[in-house]
N, C-alpha and C positions, 0 to 999 in steps of 0.2 A: 137263115141261121137258126131261127126258132124251131126248125124241123129237127135239129139235133136234140132238143129238149124232149121231144115227143117220140123220137125214133122214126120219123118219117123221112122220105127222100133217099134213103140208102137201104138196100136189101141186106147187105152184109157190112157189119162194122168191125173195126180192128181196135185193139187196146189203145193204140196211140191216138185214136179219135177222141178219147177222153180228155186230151190236152188241147183240143182245138180252141175252145173259148179262152183257156188260160193264155195261150201264146198270142191270140188275137188281142187280148187285153194288154199283154206286155208290149205289143207293137204300138197300140194306141197311146199307152202311157209313156212312150219314148224311151224304152229300155232296150229295144232291139238294135244291134249294130246294123249299119254304121252311124245312124242318127240317134244317138243316145242323149237327146236334149233333156230328157226327164231327169237325168242324174244331177244336172246343174241346179234345178229347182229343189230336188230332194235334199241336197246338201245345204242349201240356204234355208230350208223350211224351219229347222229348230230355232234359228236366229229370228226369223220373221215372226214366228208364233210366240216367242218369249219376250222380245224387246218391247212389243206393244203394251202388254198388260203391266210390265214392270215400269214402263215410262209413265203410265197414267194410273198407277195403283192408288195414288192419293185421292183421286176423284171418282174412282170406280167403286161400286158396291161390292160387298163380299161375294154376292151371287155372280156378278159379272166376272170377278177375278177367278172364282172356282170354275166357271164355264170355260175360261181361257186355259186355266191350269190343267183341267182334266183332258182337254184336247192336246195341250202342249206336251204333257207327259208321254202321250202316245207317239207324238211326232218326234220326240227325242230319239226313240229307237228306230225310226223309219230309215234314216240314212244308212245305218249299219245293215239292216235287213235288205234294203234295195240295192246297195252296193254289192253285198254278198251275192244276191240273186243275179245282178247284171254280169258280174265276173264269172258266174257259174252257168250262164245260159248255154254255152257250148256243151258243158257237161250234162245238163238236163236234156238237151236235144239228142245227145249221143245214145240215149236209151231206146230211141225209136227202132233202129235195126234189131236190137235185142228183143223188143216187144213183138216185132214182126216174126222173129224166129219162134218165140214162145207161142204165138197164136197158131202158127203152122202145125204145132204139135197136137192140136185139139180139133178134130174134124167131126165129132159126133154132134148131133143137132142140139142136145142139151148144153154142151160145152160152148157151141157157137152162140146160143141164146144168152149164156152167162157173159160172154165177152161183149155182146151187144148191149146188155144191161150195164156193164161196166162203163162202156163208152158214153152211154146216155147219162149215167149218174155223175161221171166226172164233169160234164158240162153243166149239169144241174147244180152241182156244188158251187161253181163259179157264179152262176145266175143268182143263187140264194144270197151269196155274199154281196153281189152288186145291189140287189134289191134292198137288203138290210142296211148296208152302209149309206146308200143314197137316200133312203128314207130318213136316216138320222140327219144327213146333211140338209135335206129339204126342211125338216122340222126345225132345225137350228136357225136357218135363214128366216123362215116364216115367223117363228117365235120372236126373233129379233125385230122384225118389221112391226109386228103387233105391239111390241113393248117400246118401240122407238129407240132401240139400242143397237150397238154393233154386234154382229154374231160372235166374233172372236177378238176384236180389237187388235188386229194385226198391225205391224209397224209399216207405215207409209211415210217416207221422208217429206217434211214440210206440210203434212196434212193432219188436221185436228178435226175429227168428225163432230165435235161439240160446237164448232164455230158457225157453220153454215149448212144449209140444206144440201147443196151440191157436194160438199165434202162428206156428208153423211152417206149419200148414195154412192159416192166413189168408194168409201170405206166398205159399205155393204157389198158392193159388186166385187171388190178385191177379196174380201173375206170369203164370199161365196165361191168364187172361182178357185181360189187357193184351197179351200176346204174340199171341194169336189175332186180336184186333181190329187190331193193327198189321199183322199179316200180310195181313189182308183188304184193308187200304189199299194194301199193297205189291203185291198181286195187280192192283189197278186201275191203279196207277201204272206197272207194268212191262208189262202186257199190252196196254194201249190203243194204244201206238205200233205194235206189230207187227200188230195187227188193221187199223188204218187203212191202213198201208202195203201190207198184203196185198190189201186191197180195191182200192187204186189200181193195184197190179200186175195184178190180174185184169182191170180195164178197159183197161189198156194192151195186155194180151195179146188181149183181145177186139177191140180196135181194129186191132191188127196182122193178125189173122185176116181182118177185114172188108176191110182195105186190099188184102190179097193176092188177094182175090176180085174186085177191080175189073176190069171189062172181060172177065171170064172167063165170064160168063153170056151165051150166044149170042143169046138172044131179047130182050136189052136194047138199046135205042137209045143213040146217043151222048149225047143229052140226058139220058137216064135215068142213064147212068154219070157224067156231069158233075155232076148233082144229088146223086148218092150220094157223090161225092168231096167236094162241099161239106159234106155231112152229116158225113163223116169229119173234116174240118177243125174243124167245130163241136164234135164229140165230143172232139177233142184239146184244144181250148180249155177245155172243161168239166173235163177231167181236170187240166189245169194249175191251174184255179181251185180244184178240190178240194184239190190239194196245197198251194196258198197258204193255204187255210183252216186246215189241220191243222199245217202246218210250224212256225209260231211256238210252238205249245204243245209239240210234240215237242222243239223246240230247247232249251227251258228244262229240261224234266225229264231229258232225256238228258245235258245238261251236268252237272247235279247228280250223276247216277249215274256218269258217267265220272270225276268228281273223287274220289269216295269208293270206287270199285270196287277199285282197286289196294291201298289201305290195308286194306280188308276181307279181300281174298284173302290177302295176306301175313300178316295177324294170324291168320287161320284156319289157314293152313299151319303156322305156328309152333306153334299149339295142338295140331294133329294130330301133328306129328313129334316134339315135345319134351315137352310137359307133360301131354297128355290121357291119361286112362285109356281102357279099351276102349269103354265106353259113350259117352264124350265124343268119341272118334275117329269112331265111327259117326255120331253126331249132327252133328259138324263136317263130315264128308264130304258129308252131305246138304245142309248149309248152304252149303258151297262150290259144290255143284251149283246151288243156288237163286241164289247170287250170279251165277254164269255165266248162268243163265236170265234174270237181270234185263237183260242187255244183248245176249246172243247172238241171240235171235229178231228183235229190231228191226234189229240190224246186218246179219243175214242177209238179211232182206227188203229193206232199203235197198240193199244191194249188188246184189241180183238185180233191183231196180227199174231200176237203171242198165243192166243187161244187157237187160232187156225193152225199154227205150227204144231201144237200139241195134238190136234185132230189129225194132222198129217201122219204123225207117228202112230196114232191109234189105227189109222186106215190100213196100215200094213197088216194088222191082225185080221182085217176083214177080207184080205185076199185069200185065194185058195192055195196057200203055200204047202199044205200037207200032201197034195198030190203031185208036187213038183220034184224035180231031181235034186241031188246034193249040190250041184253047181249053182242052181237057182237059189237054194236056201242059204248058201254061203254068201252070195252077193246080197241077198235080202237082209242078212244080219248086218252087213257093212252099211247098207242103206239105212237100216233102223238106227244105227249109231250116229250116222251123219244127220239124219232127219231130226234127231233130238237136240241138235244145235239150235239154240234160241236165236231169234232175230231181234235183239233189243235195240231200241233207239234211245240215244242219250243227247242231252243238250250240253255240249262241250264236256262230256264225261263227268258232269257234276249232278245233273238232274235227269232222272229217267223220264222219258216222254211217255206218260200213261195217265190213266184216269186218277190214280192215287195222287200224282203230283198236281193234277188239276184241282182235286178236292182240297189238297193241302194249301194251295194258293188262295182258294176261296175262303178257307178257314182263317188264314193269316190276315187277309184283307178285312174280314169281319171283326177279328180281334183288334186290329188296328183302329177300325172305325169305332168300336165300343170303347176302347181306351181314350180316344180323343173326345168322345161324347161325355164320358164320365169325368173328364177334366173340366167340363163346363166351357169348352172353347166357343160353342155356339152362342151361349148367353153373354159371354165376355165380349165377343166381336159385335154382337147386335147392340150392346150398350154403347 
């Protein structure tokens, strides 16, 4: 499987190969039918993550409570994202025949190499998410062991980890396993939008390259160039269809993530700057990076998708349209108008999915953190 990360083992890759790691992770997490056992745990997770720290809040330190709260805030949104993804798996799988058709339209060596790079990058995105999230999980567990505390203080009926050693290790094991399983689901929820948008970007770039070559091959007749222009229009329609398939799924999951991201980041910054010890600060910094990773790659690719669409329109002017016939130029004008149609991504038609929204969320979370700090909440709670 690691050959996919380095591009070894296959001489020719397809766009759908970018989804191999993603769908393998979905199967391991128990979201693939017919055995969707993961959904049961996902639905219960918000209750398990919140009941524990609420129950023991009178004996827990502020740092322990914030460790639990910053994780629990993220878990609150997980059932909505995971259920949306599980119900949309057939929809996400349905793009594979369409991707195969799009790949078949590009036979030049440079285009094949770009499709290969797309397949490798898609799997690398999932791998980076797995490494980052599991690093946070490992640091959380190790930090708890070194401090003699429970990682998340999750709720286990009739178990109080303060009473005995065996109950502490039971709590530690349960917290760790639940945390890793939840992180695996978050890898899926947060990586799939970036991968699908990156695939769409790749095909927009391939189309722009093909359009810019129109009329520049001297041994092609006007009829051949006209038919190739028709093929470019069909490819563009297929790309728009591909976007329409994945957009409703991305819309729901990104809306949930946008709604909770600012609260998570502000809570984590408070824990880092005011209450956390050295181990907690290191773990929380990794967690803050993971929270940024939840939205930044998707927003980055969504913003650059708009830039690629503008380049597609500009590539028409790089074609040799002046030497073509009237029929070709009329169709080219139609394509120019169609290509200027944007491919915006929205989170439930409320927030645009782009880097501007990402920056706005970061600004809001920092403003919230500054407001709480100026209120003297840290000094008050420490007293």
